[in-house]
C-alpha positions as CSV (number, residue, x, y, z in Angstrom):
1,M,-29.1,-2.2,35.3
2,A,-28.3,-3.5,31.7
3,N,-26.5,-6.6,31.4
4,S,-25.4,-6.6,27.8
5,A,-24.1,-3.8,25.5
6,Q,-27.1,-4.3,23.1
7,A,-29.3,-2.8,26.8
8,R,-26.6,-0.8,27.9
9,K,-26.6,1.0,24.4
10,R,-30.3,1.1,24.5
11,A,-30.8,2.5,27.9
12,R,-28.6,5.4,26.5
13,Q,-30.7,5.9,23.8
14,A,-33.5,6.0,26.1
15,V,-31.8,8.7,27.9
16,K,-30.6,11.1,25.1
17,R,-34.4,10.6,23.8
18,R,-35.6,11.8,26.7
19,E,-33.8,14.8,27.5
20,H,-34.7,15.6,23.8
21,N,-38.3,14.7,24.1
22,F,-38.5,16.7,27.1
23,S,-36.7,19.9,26.2
24,L,-39.5,20.1,22.6
25,R,-42.4,19.8,25.4
26,S,-40.5,22.4,27.6
27,K,-40.9,24.4,23.9
28,L,-44.9,23.1,23.3
29,R,-45.7,24.6,26.7
30,T,-43.5,27.7,26.9
31,A,-45.5,28.6,23.2
32,I,-48.8,28.2,24.6
33,K,-47.4,29.6,27.9
34,Y,-46.9,33.5,25.5
35,M,-50.1,32.5,23.3
36,R,-52.2,33.0,26.8
37,K,-50.2,36.4,27.7
38,A,-50.7,38.0,24.6
39,I,-54.5,37.4,25.4
40,E,-54.6,38.2,28.2
41,S,-52.8,41.9,27.2
42,G,-55.9,42.3,25.5
43,D,-53.5,43.3,21.9
44,K,-55.6,41.2,19.3
45,P,-53.0,42.0,16.6
46,A,-50.5,40.8,19.0
47,A,-52.5,37.6,19.7
48,Q,-53.0,36.9,16.8
49,A,-48.8,37.1,15.8
50,A,-48.6,34.8,18.8
51,F,-51.0,32.4,17.6
52,N,-49.3,31.6,14.4
53,D,-46.0,31.0,15.9
54,S,-48.0,28.4,18.7
55,V,-49.7,27.0,15.7
56,R,-46.1,26.1,13.6
57,V,-44.3,25.0,17.0
58,V,-47.9,22.5,18.1
59,D,-47.8,21.3,14.8
60,S,-44.2,20.5,15.0
61,I,-44.5,19.2,18.2
62,A,-47.4,16.7,16.6
63,D,-45.2,15.8,13.6
64,K,-42.6,14.9,16.0
65,G,-45.5,12.2,18.0
66,I,-43.9,13.9,21.5
67,I,-47.8,15.2,22.0
68,H,-50.9,13.2,19.9
69,K,-52.1,14.8,17.1
70,N,-55.6,15.0,18.4
71,K,-54.1,16.5,21.6
72,A,-52.8,19.3,19.3
73,A,-55.9,20.3,17.2
74,R,-57.7,20.7,20.5
75,S,-55.0,22.8,21.7
76,K,-55.5,24.9,18.5
77,S,-58.9,25.0,18.2
78,R,-58.6,26.0,21.8
79,L,-56.3,28.7,21.4
80,S,-58.4,30.1,18.1
81,A,-61.7,30.0,20.1
82,A,-59.6,31.9,22.6
83,I,-59.0,34.7,20.1
84,K,-62.2,34.5,18.4
85,S,-63.3,35.6,21.7
86,M,-61.8,38.8,22.1
87,A,-63.7,42.1,21.8
């Protein structure tokens, strides 16, 4: 348990920051999930629209430092490849 006022404040801030990061990470996972569903449906225009939304979310989360920029690039690359492999 935190004993000093400074340590108590840092503990409070850490809780708030963790909750905020958790919600952003959840938003990221949801965007990728919608993207995968659009690809599985076989509708290429819908998948492309979902891809554009997903890329925006992935870039936003990477800019905030929630995920590493290389992980963001990797996920965008894989989603893009999945769209290109659609007939």
